[in-house]
C-alpha positions in Angstrom: 32.8 -17.9 -22.3 34.2 -21.4 -22.4 36.2 -20.5 -25.5 38.1 -17.8 -23.5 36.5 -15.0 -25.5 35.4 -12.6 -22.8 33.8 -9.3 -23.6 33.2 -6.5 -21.2 32.5 -2.8 -21.4 34.1 0.2 -19.7 33.6 3.9 -19.4 36.2 6.5 -19.6 36.0 10.2 -18.6 37.0 12.9 -21.1 40.1 14.7 -19.9 40.8 16.5 -23.2 40.9 20.3 -23.4 39.0 20.3 -26.6 35.2 20.5 -26.0 34.5 18.9 -29.4 36.5 15.9 -28.5 34.7 15.7 -25.2 31.4 15.8 -26.9 32.2 12.9 -29.2 34.4 10.7 -27.1 33.1 11.2 -23.6 31.7 7.7 -22.9 32.3 4.1 -24.0 29.9 2.1 -21.8 26.4 0.8 -21.0 25.7 3.5 -18.5 24.8 7.0 -19.6 26.3 8.5 -16.5 27.1 11.1 -15.4 30.3 9.6 -13.9 33.1 11.0 -11.8 36.8 10.7 -12.5 37.5 8.7 -9.3 35.7 7.2 -6.3 37.9 9.5 -4.2 35.4 12.2 -5.0 32.7 10.4 -3.0 33.0 11.2 0.7 31.4 7.9 1.8 30.1 4.9 0.0 29.6 1.1 0.5 28.9 -1.7 -1.8 25.9 -3.7 -0.6 25.2 -6.7 -2.7 25.2 -8.2 -6.2 22.4 -9.8 -8.2 21.7 -11.1 -11.7 19.7 -9.0 -14.1 18.5 -9.7 -17.6 19.4 -7.2 -20.2 16.5 -4.7 -20.5 14.5 -6.9 -18.1 13.8 -9.6 -20.8 14.3 -13.3 -19.7 15.3 -14.2 -23.3 18.3 -11.8 -23.2 21.7 -12.3 -21.6 22.2 -12.2 -17.8 24.2 -9.3 -16.5 25.7 -8.7 -13.1 24.2 -5.9 -11.1 26.2 -4.3 -8.3 24.2 -2.3 -5.7 25.8 0.3 -3.6 25.0 3.5 -1.7 26.9 6.9 -1.5 26.5 9.7 1.0 27.9 13.2 1.7 29.5 12.0 4.9 30.4 8.9 6.9 27.9 9.9 9.5 25.0 9.9 7.0 26.3 6.7 5.5 26.3 5.0 9.0 22.8 6.3 9.7 21.6 4.9 6.4 23.2 1.5 7.1 21.6 1.4 10.5 18.2 2.1 8.8 18.8 -0.7 6.4 19.6 -3.1 9.2 16.5 -2.1 11.0 14.5 -2.4 7.8 15.8 -6.0 7.4 14.5 -6.9 10.8 11.1 -5.4 9.9 10.8 -7.0 6.5 7.1 -7.9 6.1 8.0 -11.4 4.7 10.2 -12.2 7.8 7.7 -10.8 10.3 4.8 -12.4 8.4 6.4 -15.8 8.8 7.5 -15.3 12.4 4.1 -14.0 13.6 2.1 -16.5 11.5 0.4 -13.7 9.5 1.5 -14.5 5.9 2.7 -17.4 3.7 4.6 -17.1 0.4 4.7 -20.7 -0.9 6.8 -21.4 -4.0 3.8 -23.3 -5.4 1.9 -20.0 -5.8 4.7 -18.3 -7.9 6.2 -14.9 -7.3 4.0 -11.9 -6.2 1.3 -14.0 -4.6 0.5 -14.4 -0.9 -1.7 -16.4 1.4 -3.1 -14.5 4.4 -3.0 -17.0 7.3 -5.7 -16.8 9.9 -4.0 -14.2 12.1 -3.1 -12.1 9.0 -6.7 -12.5 7.8 -8.0 -11.0 11.0 -5.8 -7.9 10.6 -6.9 -7.6 6.9 -10.5 -7.9 7.8 -10.3 -5.1 10.3 -8.7 -2.9 7.6 -11.4 -3.8 5.1 -14.3 -3.5 7.5 -13.1 0.0 8.5 -12.7 0.9 4.8 -16.2 -0.3 3.8 -17.8 1.5 6.7 -16.1 4.8 6.0 -16.9 4.6 2.3 -20.6 4.1 3.1 -20.5 6.9 5.6 -19.1 9.2 3.0 -21.7 8.5 0.4 -19.9 5.9 -1.7 -22.0 3.1 -3.3 -20.2 -0.3 -3.2 -20.2 -2.8 -6.1 -18.7 -6.2 -6.9 -17.2 -6.8 -10.4 -15.8 -9.9 -12.1 -12.2 -10.8 -12.1 -12.0 -11.1 -15.8 -13.7 -9.6 -18.8 -14.0 -9.9 -22.6 -10.9 -8.7 -24.3 -12.9 -6.2 -26.4 -13.6 -4.1 -23.3 -9.8 -3.8 -22.7 -9.5 -2.7 -26.3 -12.1 0.0 -25.8 -10.4 1.2 -22.5 -7.0 1.3 -24.2 -5.5 -1.0 -21.6 -4.6 -3.7 -24.1 -2.7 -1.1 -26.2 -1.1 0.9 -23.4 -0.9 -1.6 -20.5 -0.7 -4.9 -22.4 2.8 -6.0 -21.2 1.4 -6.1 -17.7 -1.7 -8.0 -18.6 -1.9 -11.8 -18.4 -2.4 -13.6 -21.7 -5.9 -14.1 -23.1 -8.0 -17.2 -22.3 -10.0 -18.4 -25.2 -13.5 -20.0 -24.7 -16.4 -20.4 -27.1 -14.8 -18.1 -29.7 -14.3 -15.3 -27.2 -11.1 -14.0 -25.5 -11.0 -13.1 -21.8 -8.4 -11.2 -19.8 -7.8 -11.0 -16.0 -8.4 -7.4 -15.0 -5.4 -5.3 -14.2 -7.7 -2.4 -13.3 -11.2 -1.9 -11.9 -12.0 1.3 -13.7 -13.6 0.0 -16.9 -16.0 -2.2 -14.9 -17.0 0.7 -12.7 -17.6 2.7 -15.9 -20.0 0.0 -17.0 -21.8 0.2 -13.7 -22.2 4.0 -14.3 -23.5 3.2 -17.8 -26.1 0.8 -16.5 -28.7 3.6 -16.9 -29.0 7.1 -18.1 -27.7 9.6 -15.6 -29.1 13.0 -14.8 -27.2 16.0 -13.4 -29.2 15.3 -10.2 -27.6 11.8 -9.9 -24.1 13.4 -9.6 -21.7 13.1 -8.0 -21.8 9.3 -8.1 -19.1 7.6 -6.1 -18.6 3.9 -7.0 -16.3 1.9 -4.8 -15.0 -1.7 -4.5 -12.4 -3.7 -2.8 -11.5 -5.2 -6.2 -8.7 -7.8 -6.8 -6.6 -7.2 -9.9 -3.8 -9.1 -11.6 -0.7 -7.7 -13.2 2.2 -9.6 -14.7 5.1 -7.8 -13.0 8.5 -9.1 -14.1 10.1 -11.5 -11.6 13.0 -9.1 -11.2 10.7 -6.3 -9.8 8.3 -8.4 -7.7 9.0 -7.7 -4.0 6.7 -9.6 -1.6 3.5 -7.6 -1.1 5.2 -4.2 -1.9 5.2 -5.1 -5.7 2.8 -8.0 -6.2 1.1 -9.8 -9.2 -2.3 -10.2 -7.5 -3.6 -7.6 -5.1 -6.8 -5.9 -3.9 -7.3 -2.2 -4.3 -9.6 -0.1 -2.2 -10.7 1.4 -5.5 -13.3 4.0 -6.2 -14.3 6.2 -9.2 -16.2 9.4 -8.8 -18.4 10.6 -11.7 -19.2 14.3 -11.4 -20.1 17.5 -13.1 -17.3 20.0 -13.7 -18.6 22.3 -11.0 -18.4 19.5 -8.4 -14.7 18.6 -9.0 -13.0 20.7 -6.4 -15.3 19.6 -3.6 -15.1 16.0 -4.6 -11.3 15.9 -4.7 -11.2 17.8 -1.4 -13.4 15.1 0.0 -11.0 12.4 -1.2 -8.1 14.2 0.4 -10.0 14.5 3.7 -10.6 10.8 3.5 -6.9 10.2 2.9 -6.2 12.3 6.0 -8.5 10.0 8.1 -6.7 6.9 6.7 -3.3 8.2 7.7 -4.6 9.2 11.2 -6.4 6.0 11.9 -3.5 3.7 10.9 -0.9 5.8 12.8 0.9 7.6 9.9 -0.2 11.1 11.0 0.2 14.1 8.7 1.3 13.3 5.1 5.1 13.7 4.7 4.8 14.8 1.1 1.9 15.8 -1.2 2.8 16.1 -4.9 0.7 17.5 -7.7 1.8 15.9 -11.0 1.1 18.0 -14.0 0.8 17.5 -17.8 3.5 15.2 -19.4 5.0 15.8 -22.8 2.8 13.1 -24.3 -0.7 13.8 -23.2 -4.2 13.6 -24.6 -6.9 16.2 -24.2 -7.2 19.9 -24.7 -4.9 22.4 -22.9 -8.0 24.0 -21.4 -9.1 20.7 -19.9 -5.6 20.2 -18.4 -5.5 23.7 -17.0 -8.9 23.3 -15.4 -8.0 19.9 -14.0 -4.6 21.0 -12.5 -6.3 24.1 -11.1 -9.0 22.0 -9.5 -6.6 19.7 -7.9 -4.5 22.5 -6.5 -7.6 24.3 -5.1 -8.7 21.0 -3.5 -5.3 20.6 -1.8 -5.4 24.1 -0.6 -8.9 23.6 0.7 -7.7 20.9 3.1 -4.8 23.0 4.2 -1.9 20.8 3.0 1.4 22.1 1.7 2.2 20.5 -1.6 4.9 20.4 -4.3 4.6 20.4 -8.1 6.1 17.4 -10.0 6.2 18.9 -13.5 5.3 16.6 -16.3 4.8 13.6 -14.0 1.0 13.3 -14.6 -0.5 10.3 -16.5 -1.1 10.8 -20.2 -4.8 11.0 -19.5 -4.8 13.5 -16.6 -3.0 15.1 -13.6 -2.8 13.4 -10.3 -2.1 13.9 -6.6 0.2 11.5 -4.8 0.2 11.4 -1.0 3.2 10.0 0.9 3.7 8.9 4.6 6.8 8.2 6.7 7.0 5.0 8.7 8.4 4.5 12.2 12.0 4.3 10.9 11.8 7.3 8.6 11.2 5.7 5.3 8.8 7.5 2.9 6.1 5.5 1.1 3.8 6.7 -1.6 0.4 5.3 -0.4 -2.6 7.2 -1.7 -3.5 8.6 -5.2 -6.2 10.8 -6.6 -6.2 11.1 -10.4 -8.1 13.1 -13.0 -9.1 11.2 -16.2 -9.9 12.7 -19.6 -9.3 9.5 -21.5 -11.9 6.9 -20.3 -14.9 9.3 -20.3 -14.2 9.9 -24.0 -13.5 6.2 -24.9 -16.7 5.0 -23.2 -18.7 8.2 -24.1 -19.7 8.9 -20.5 -22.5 11.5 -20.3 -25.2 12.9 -18.1 -28.4 14.8 -18.9 -28.0 18.5 -17.8 -30.6 20.9 -16.7 -30.9 22.1 -20.3 -32.0 18.6 -21.4 -28.8 18.0 -23.4 -26.0 15.5 -23.0 -22.8 16.7 -21.3 -19.5 14.9 -20.8 -19.1 13.4 -17.3 -15.8 14.1 -15.4 -14.1 11.2 -13.7 -11.7 10.8 -10.8 -9.8 7.6 -9.9 -8.7 7.2 -6.3 -7.2 4.5 -4.1 -6.5 5.3 -0.5 -4.7 2.2 0.7 -3.3 1.9 -2.8 -3.5 -1.8 -2.4 -4.6 -3.7 0.7 -1.6 -5.9 0.4 1.0 -3.1 0.0 -0.6 -1.0 2.8 -0.6 -4.1 5.0 3.1 -4.7 4.3 4.0 -1.0 5.0 1.9 -1.1 8.2 3.5 -4.4 9.4 7.0 -3.0 8.8 6.3 0.3 10.4 4.8 -1.3 13.6 7.3 -4.1 13.6 4.3 -6.4 14.0 3.2 -4.7 17.2 -0.2 -3.7 15.8 -2.4 -1.3 17.7 -4.9 -3.1 19.8 -7.9 -2.6 17.5 -6.0 -4.3 14.6 -4.1 -7.0 16.6 -5.1 -10.5 15.6 -5.0 -11.6 19.3 -5.7 -8.6 21.6 -5.4 -10.4 25.0 -3.8 -13.6 26.2 -4.9 -14.8 29.6 -2.1 -16.6 31.4 -3.0 -18.6 34.5 -0.2 -19.0 37.1 -0.9 -22.7 37.6 -3.4 -25.3 36.4 -5.5 -24.6 39.6 -6.3 -21.2 38.1 -7.4 -22.4 34.6 -11.1 -22.1 35.5 -10.8 -18.4 36.5 -8.7 -17.7 33.3 -11.5 -19.2 31.3 -14.0 -17.0 33.0 -11.9 -13.9 32.3 -11.6 -14.9 28.7 -15.3 -15.5 28.4 -16.1 -12.1 29.8 -13.7 -10.4 27.3 -15.0 -12.5 24.4 -18.6 -11.5 25.2 -17.4 -7.9 24.7 -16.0 -8.7 21.3 -12.4 -8.8 22.4 -10.2 -11.3 20.5 -8.8 -13.3 23.4 -7.0 -16.6 24.0 -6.0 -18.6 27.1 -2.5 -20.1 27.4 -3.0 -22.9 29.9 -0.4 -23.9 32.4 1.3 -26.6 30.3 4.7 -24.6 30.3 6.4 -22.4 32.9 4.8 -19.1 33.6 7.9 -17.3 32.3 7.8 -19.1 29.0 4.2 -18.3 28.5 4.7 -14.6 29.3 7.6 -14.5 26.9 5.5 -16.2 24.2 2.9 -13.4 24.5 5.7 -10.8 24.2 7.3 -12.4 21.2 3.9 -12.8 19.6 3.5 -9.0 20.2 0.1 -9.5 21.8 -1.0 -6.1 23.2 -2.0 -7.4 26.6 -1.1 -10.5 28.7 -3.3 -10.9 31.8 -1.7 -13.0 34.5 -4.2 -14.5 36.9 -3.5 -16.6 40.1 -5.2 -17.2 43.4 -5.2 -13.6 44.6 -6.8 -12.4 41.3 -9.4 -15.2 41.3 -10.4 -14.3 44.9 -10.6 -10.6 44.2 -12.0 -10.7 40.7 -8.9 -8.8 39.3 -6.2 -9.3 36.7 -2.5 -8.4 36.6 -1.8 -6.6 33.3 1.5 -7.0 31.4 1.1 -4.9 28.3 3.4 -5.3 25.3 4.6 -1.8 25.9 4.0 0.3 29.0 3.9 -0.2 32.7 2.7 -3.4 34.4 -0.3 -3.1 36.8 -1.4 -5.5 39.4 -4.8 -6.0 41.1 -6.9 -4.2 38.4 -10.6 -5.0 38.6 -11.7 -7.1 35.6 -14.6 -4.7 34.9 -12.1 -1.8 34.8 -9.8 -3.5 32.3 -12.8 -4.5 30.1 -13.8 -0.8 30.0 -10.3 0.4 29.2 -9.7 -2.1 26.4 -13.1 -1.5 24.9 -12.4 2.2 24.8 -9.0 1.6 23.2 -10.6 -0.6 20.5 -13.6 1.7 19.8 -11.4 4.8 19.5 -8.8 2.9 17.5 -6.0 4.5 19.4 -2.6 3.7 17.8 
C-alpha cells in the first residue's frame, strides 16, 4: 500500500523426512496445490497473460492478480497448443461477428448481452426455423411463456433457494414481487398442469425457444459463450415410468440429427453423470433413472463414459460433446432426469387404474442456448457458413456497368427460388468486388459479362472449391437449390 506495508503469500514444499511434520507444515499459501518443488519438473510451459480477479469472485472484496499459463508434457505439444490458441483468437466469435456484420456488443447493453445484426439474424432464423420444424415433426407441442413470473413460483420451484445468486433482483409492483426467469421449466410445468392428464396423454413433449436471464458475474461472462441473456431450445418431456427409455433415446436421436445437420458429426464424448453426494430422492428412483439413461444411450449405439457423482442434486443427466474444426471440445446438448420438480409441483396423471400416479420429467436442450451454439458454430466455420445458413448465399458481380441489367435478371431468378442474393454493381474494380465477396465469406460469387449475358450462363467463383465458367443459369439454380434443401455442410 501507500504506507509501504506490503503483504503477500507464498507456498513452500515440505522437504522434511518426518511425515508428521509434512502433514502439519506442508503449505503456507492461498492455493491448495498440489505443487511441485521446481518448475524444472515441467517439460514445457508458457505464461500467457495476467488479469485482475476479485477475492472469491466478490466485487466488494480485494482485487488479486491472476496469472494464466499452460503446461505440457513436451515442447511439441506446447507448440501445438499455442498454435491452436492463435487459431482460436482468429476465430473468436466477437471478432468475426464484428468483421462479418453479424453481431454487436455495445457497452450500453452491459456485459453478457448481444444484438444480432441483420446478417446474424438471418443465420439465427435459419437455426430456429429448422429447430421448430424438427420439434413439430417429432411430436413436440410448442408454447410461449412470459419472461418474468411471480416470485412465489420461484419459491415453489426451489430456484430462489438454490439458484438465487444467479437470479436478477425482484421487481415490486402492486404489492407483488416478480423475477426474470432464469429457467423455463417451472412455466412448462404450469402448462402441463393446465388440465388433468391421463395416462393416454403421455408422453407430453412441451417445447419453447425461451429467453432466460442469469446474473453471471462479470469475471465469467464471455461473449455469447457465457451470457446473461440467452435463448434456450428448451423442452420438457412428461411421461410414465415405462416410457422413459424410449423418450430419452428419442432425445439422443434428435441430438444426433442436430450434430449432423450443423456439421459436427458424431459426438466426441457422451457422459452419463450419476448421483452426487448431496442428492434428493430415493435410491431406487436414482437407480432406475441411471439405468434408463444408460439403456437409452445403448439403444442409439453411442459409446459413453460415467462421470461419477456429477449429476444434479435432483437427478442424473447425459451431456453430449462435439469437437469443432480446430479440435476444441464443446459440451453442447444435455438431457436430464428430474425427481425434484414433479414432487414440488405435485405432477400427476390418472392411470389405467383410475388413481393418481407421479409423472416423470425430463429436461433437455439440444443447442444448449441459441447464442452459445451460434458462437461455437461461427468459430468452428470461421464465419464460412454452409450455404443453407449463410446470410448472403450468392453475390452477382457484373464485369462492367453494361452488364448490370443481366446481373439483375440473374439475381431476380435466384430470388424467385428463395435464394438470398445480392448484386454488387460495377462501382469498383472487378477485382475489389470479387475480393469483397471472398472476405465476406459468401458461398458463391457469380461473375457475369457480355459472354454470359449472350449465352444465359454464369461464371462461378465459390468461396471454396474450383471455379467454373459458362455454367447455364438453370443448372446453377438447380445445384444451389439442392445444396440448400439437403443442408449440405
